[in-house]
Every structure is written in structure tokens, then in C-alpha cells.
N, C-alpha and C positions, 0 to 999 in steps of 0.2 A: 799517505798511507799510515795506519797505525803502527805502533813498534810490534805488536804481538803478529800483526799481519806480514810485515818485515822477515820476521822471523819465519812463519810459516811458509812464504812462498820463494824466500832468495837463501840460498846456504842452509838446505837440508842436510845439515851435519854438525860439524866438530865444534869441539868449544875452546875458547881460546886463553883457559886458564891451566893448561896441561902442565905439570910437573916434569917437563923432558927438554932434554939439550936435543935441539933441531938436529944439529951438524952430526952430532954423536948418531942418533937415531939413522940418518940418511946414510952415512958411512956404513955403520952395521949391517943395514937392511941390504945394501948392496954387496957386502962381503957374505953374507950370508946368502945370496942366491949364487954366486960364485963358487963357495963351497960347498952348495948341494951339488952343482953342475960337476964341479971334480969328483966328487964322490960318487954321483951316477957312473961317469966315464968310467973309475975303476970297479964298482962293486955291483952295479946293472949291467951286465953284458947279455941278458937273453929277455925276450918280454916276457912280464910276470903278470900283466893286468890282459886278461881275456873276457870281451863282452859277454861270452857265455859261463863265465865264472858265476859262482853263487852259491849258496845252501839253499836250497827249498824249504819256503815257510811250511810249518804245518799243515795241514790239510784244512783243519777248523779255520784257522786264521787267516789263509789264503781265501777261502770261501766268502768270510765276513768282510774281507776288503774286495771282494769282487760282488758283493750284493748288491741288489739295484735299490733298494730301501734307501740305504744313506744318501744315492746318490739323488733320488728323488726328494728327500727332504732338504738335503742342502741346495738343489736348486731352488726351490722353492723358498726357502730362506735367503737365499743371494738376491732373486728376485725382488722379495719384498723389501730386503735393504735396500738394494738399488734405488727402488721406486720412491723409498722414504728419503733417501738423500736427494734425489734429483725435486721432489715436491718441498723439500727443506731449504734446499738452494734457493728454489724460485720464489716460495712464499715464506719463508721464515726471515728472519734478522737479516738486515742488508749489510752489515759488517762480519767481517770474520773473525773479529772475536766473540761474535755472540753467535756465529752461525755454525753448524755441524758439518754441512756439506764439505768446506775446503779440507779442512784437518781430517776427514773419512777417508777421501779421496787422496789427497798426498801424503799423509802419514798411515793410517791405519791399513789402507790398502794398497797404496803403490810402495810402500816400504815392508810393509809386513807380509805381501804377497812373497819376498825373497825367503824369510825364515819355513813359513809356510810350507814353499816348493822345495826348498832344500830337505826338510825336516820328515815331511809327510808325503812327498811326490808330487804329480801333476794336479794338485786339488783345482786349481781353476778351470781346467779342462771338465773335471767333474760336475763341478756347480755353476759353472758359466751361466749366467742368466741370458747372454744372447743366444746360446743353444735352446733355451727353453723358448722365447720369442720367435726363435726360427722355426722349431716345429708346430707352434701354436701358428704362425702365418703359412707354414705349408698345409696343415690340415685344413686351415679356412680357404684355401687357394688351390687344393687338390695337386700341390707340387711336389713332386718327389724330394723325400729328405735328403736324399743322397745327390741332388740335383739335375739340371737339365744336359750338362755337360762335365767332363773331368776337369779338375783342378791341371792348370799346365804346370807341368814339373820344372821348367825353365823358368817361372816365377819363384819356386822356392820359397825362401823366408824375406825374399824382396818387399812384399808390402807390411809385414811386420817389423820391419826395420825403418820404412816410411813413416808408420804410426807412431813407432817409437821415437822417432827423430823429432816428430811433430809434437809429442807428448813431452818430452824433456825440454824442448824448446818453449812450450807453455809455461812450464814448472820452473822455467830459470831466468827467461829472460822480458817476458812484458811487465811492465812495474806495477799495473792492476790484475795481476793473474789469479792472486786468490779472492777476487771480488767474486760473492757467492752465485751471483745471476751466472757470471760468465762459466763458473764450475758446471751449475746446472746445464747450460747450452752445450757445453762441452761435452757432458756425457750423453745428452741425446743426439748430438750430431753424430759423436763416435758410434751409438749404436745403430743410427740410420745407415750410415756410411759402410758398416760392418753387412748390415743385415740385407741390403741391397746385392752384392756379390755372392752372398751366400743362398739366395734364392737362386741363383745361376751356378754354382760348383757346388751348392750342398754342404753338407756338416764338414767335407774336406776343407774347407776354406778355412776355420778357425783356426786348424794347428799351425797353419802358414801367414794366413792374413790377418789375424787378430792378434795385435801385437802383445797385448797383456796374457793371452794364452801361450802364443809361442814363448815368449819371457819365461813364464812360469814351468811349461814343458820342458825347456832347454835346462833352466836351473835343476829341476828335478832328474835329470841325469846324473846327477850328485848325489842324490839321494841315497841312504844304504839300503832300501828297498827297490828293488827293480824288478824289471820282467826281461826273461831270457829270450832268446831267438824264439822259441818255441812257445812263446805265451806262459811259461810257469814264473810264478813269482819267487823270487828268491832274496835273502841277505846277502849283500855284497861290499866289497871294497867301493870308497864312494867315487874312484876316477873311474875304475869299470865301465861306467856308463858313457865315458868321452872315447872308446876306444874301437870304434866301429870305423872311423876314419872314411867313410862314405862322403864324396862330396856334395854338399848340399848347396844349391845358389842361394847367397843373400845373408848365409850363416857369417862368415867374415864381416859383412855390413851390420848384422844386427850386436856382436861383440863387440866392435870399434866405437858402436854408438853408446852402448852402455858404460862401456871404460872411458871413451872422451867426453862424455856429458857428466860424468861422476867428478873426473878431473877436474872439468870447468867450473863445477859447483865450487871444488876447493882454491881455485885459483881465483874467483871472484871474492873471495875471503881475504888474500894476501893484503899485506900493506900497499903494495905496488900498484893492484887493482884500484883498490878502494882512492887512493892516492890521485889517481890519474885518469879514472873512469867514471863517465857520469852513470849511476845505475839505474837510470830511468832510461837511456839512451838504447831504443830497439835495434838501431844499427851497428853499435858497439857490440851490444850482447849476443845479437845474431852472429856477426863475424866473429867473437871470440869462440863461441861454441861451435861453429863450424869448424875454425882453426884448431881446437882440441880434438876434436873428432878427427879431422883431417891429419893432425900429426900421430894419433895413434895408429891409424889406417896407413898411413907412408910408413911408420916404423916397423909393423906389421908386414906388410907387402916387401918391402926392401930385405927384412931379414930373411923371408921365404925366396926371395928371388936369389939371395946368396946361398940359402940351402941347396936351391935347383941347381946353382952354379956348382958348387961343392959335391955334390951328389951325381951329375950328371943327368937329373930328371928336366923334362920339358918344364919351363917357368911356370907356364899355364896349370901345372897341376897341384904342385904343394899348397898354395893358400887355401883353398874350399877343404882339403882332406885334413888340414890340421886346425881349422878353423875350432871347431869343439873345443881343443884345448886351450883357448881363450878363455872360456867359461869360469873357470877357479879365480883366473884376474878380476872379472867382471864382479862375482862372488865377494872378493876380499876387499874391493876398493866401497863396494855398496855395505857391507859390514862396518869398513873402517870409517866412512863419512856420516853414516846414518843410526848407528849402533844407540848412542847417546839421545839422538833427537828421536828416535821410535819410543825410547822409554821414557824421556820427559816430556816432550811437547806430544807424544800419542797419548799422553792422561786428557788433554783437552777433547779427544771423541767422547771419551765417557763422562765427563762432566758436561759438555754440552747435549750429549745425548738424554740426559735427565731431561730436559727441557728443550725441546728439538724446534718448535716454532717460537718460542720466547713467550709464552702465555703464562707462567708463572708456575709451571709444573715442577714437580720432583720426583721423576716417575723412577731414578735409580738411585736417590738420595747423593746424588752427587753435584747437586745445581750449587752455583754458588763459590764453591770449591776452587783452590788455585792448584797450579803445579807445584808440584814437590820438587824442586832441583835438587833437593840434596839427596835424592832416590840414588844418584848415579855419582859417587865421588869421581874427581878428576884423574885420580891415580889408575883407577878402573878402566876410565873412557881411553887414557894414553894407552894403557897395556892392550887393549882390544883394538886400537887403532892401528897400531904400529906391526903388531903380529897379524891381524888380519890382510894387512897390506904384503908382507913378507911372507907368510904359509901360502897365501893365492897364489904367489909367483913361483915358492917352491913346486905347489901342487902343479901346476902348469907346467914347470920344466918337469917334472915327472911325466906329466902325461904326454907330453910333447916326445921325450925320449924313448918311452916305451913304444909309443905309436911308429916311431922313426925303425928302431929295431925290428918291428912287424913288419914294417914294408921294405927295408933297405936292409943289405948286407951290414954287420956288426961295423967294419972300418968306416964305410960310409955314413953310416946313422950316426956315429959320434962324430965324424967330421963334420957333417952337415948341423949338427947341432950347437956349433960355436957362435953362428948369428941368433941362432934363438936365445942363445944364453945371453948374448950382449945386447938384444933388445931385451930381455928380462929384467937385466940390471938397470938399464935405462928407464926403463918403465918405473921399476922398484923406486928408485932414486927422486923421479920426477914426484910419482906420486906420493912419497912420503914429503918432498918438500912442499908440494900445494898444500897438503895434510897440515903441517906444522907450521905454516907461515901466516896463519890467521893473526 
């Protein structure tokens, strides 16, 4: 595999030249979480984050955001862009150094979907090309767009969790994962496997079964622009979208897959992993990824069981109700690991898009350019990485504390958050260790 392909397909993340002492950062991060928890128990004694809070947007802006024209244009552009990526993947240059598809999928789309969703809302739901293809198939086959039967509520986010697990495995484990032909087949297979159940369950499938749309929509809960229960668009504080506390099957799995897979990405760049594990071993990579996801899941479920014991709740109730409070951690891990990668290696998408089929074109004037690695200095990368992990855990601690106050008497709520705080400190220190041990 080429050096560039290795960078693309494995370790979508941090730099190894960061000017930072690892032990100091780890200790400081853990102390920050502990201090924030103590401050919450003293100063935050009543719920402050309501899912129905927010200032309504001006009517003209709200109408513009809900207008159909941008959705139609966005879906058309997304469908054309996806088709182009598939064509380039299957018919373009055979190496990942010269083919647009792997960079467009793993960098521009997968990583770029995070800031787009957090800053702009559930953008993928509005432009998802699978929804366009589904509408066309329904028209051709005279199938109701809403489907022939309702989506089973018991499934919840489990299909999305399964899809995301499969995608992060493909992204991080197989040695030839950045091969353009494999990327093209992955996109086609993903589309087909989602369109089939969508013909049965209708558009409701995409919100819970399409891993990418579910991921984008969940992250959009932290967008400052949201929708109240009455449908009104409002300007809100980012954590209010996590406060509904409604048990949603599979949401714990989605969050733990995102956190665990990002942590595994960091682990594979530690000196211990590099010195002891064959990077081309499917078995070792698969077991490592499963262990990372399983470890995060066990830590969260263990904390929730302890919380239930301290508050007198039935153990089956807390995990799904508090699952949404894991989303800030997933966001923090993603930003920390992929910030510099997105801004640096993401330049390859623009460079290769200038000559997508390798025929000598220079459509954007960027053909032949090199990645400017000086665009993001190591100091800035270190600052973003450490703060993203710490602030993500602090935000999750705040959200969990407020939700506990909303659903429990104050005394029980504070007592029950002790295991959560311990889990947050553990995750923070582990995340920083994996991040800074490259």
C-alpha cells in the first residue's frame, strides 16, 4: 500500500509532532472533569435545560430554512456528486493516491458530516441521495412512499448501529480499505441494502436504519438551531436537544460505536500497538475494534447500573434514557482525532476533483498540487485535540446532570451522578492517553 493510502485508510487522525506533555494533559483533563462535577453539585441544583426552550427564529428566516427549493437543489447535487464518486471509484485511477473516491468518502463526507450537522442541523436528512432514489423507485413501482408497513419501534437505532459498526470496521481494519474499486462497491452495496428495507418501511427507515442519516440527525441535536415540540424553529443552547430523555432502542449502541471506534483509531497509533500488532492482520484489527467498543459499552452500562442502584431505579431504565448525553463525547472524540486530518488530508479531495478520471483535465486549477501541511500548526492541533475531548466530557456531564435533576429528586440525582462522573473521568483519561501516545 502506498504511503498516502496508509495515511488515508488508517489512523484518520492526530499528528505525532504535538508540543505537549502527555501526562500533564491527561491529569489536567481528568481534574477538569472532576472539578466540573463538583461545581455542578454545588451550583446546578435545578433543571436549566428544557427541550422546549429557545427563542423563535424570525418568521422570514424560518420560512427560508423550511423552504422546499433548497432541499430539491441539495438532493439533486448530492445525487450527482454520489454518482460521480461511484463512477470515479470504478472507472478512474486504480490507486488511492490518484483516485478521488476514497478521499471524498472517508474525509470530505464521513468527517465533514460532523461539523455540517452540528453547525447546520440534520443536513443529510434533507439532501440524502437515498431518499431521492427511493422516491424514484416508489414512483416507478407505484409503492407508497410511506411504505407498506410501519417501522418497528423496537428496532429503534439498532440498524444504524449495525451499519456504523460495519463502516468503521471497513475504514479502520482491512489493509486494502482505501482501494478505489472497493470503495465504489461499498457505496453501491450500502445504497442497495438500504433501499430494499425502505421499500417496505418507507421513508421512516432512513431516520433509524440509514447509519449516515441517523448519525447526522443525532449530532444535529447539538445544533444551536433546533425545532421545539410544536414544530417551531428556535435558537437554543446546544445541550437542550439532548434533554428529552425518551428511551430509544439502539441509541446506546450508536454512541458507543462512535466513541469506541474513534478510541480504537487512537490506540492503533500508539507505539505499543505498532510494535506488537501486525497492521495487516484482519483478526487483530477486528478484535481490537470490538474490544474498544465493548470497553466503552461496559463502562457506560456499568455506570448506569451503579446509578440505578444508588437512586432506586430499575436497572433496565437508565441506559436508554441517558444515551443521548453520550453524544457530546462522540463529538469531542471526533473533533480531537480528525480535526487536522480533515483540514490537511481533506485538501486531496479538491486536488483530485480537478481531474477526477485521470485524463489530464484541470477543471478547478488544482491538479498536481500538494497538500499544504503547514496550514494547521502543531500547536493549534494540540489545543483543539485536548480541549475537544475535555469539553466534550464536560458537556456530557452537564447534560446527564440536568437530565437526572429533571427525572429524579435532587438528592438522588446528585448521588446517582457519582458513577457517571467516574466514568467520564475514566473516558477522558483513556481518550487523552490514546490520542497523545502516538
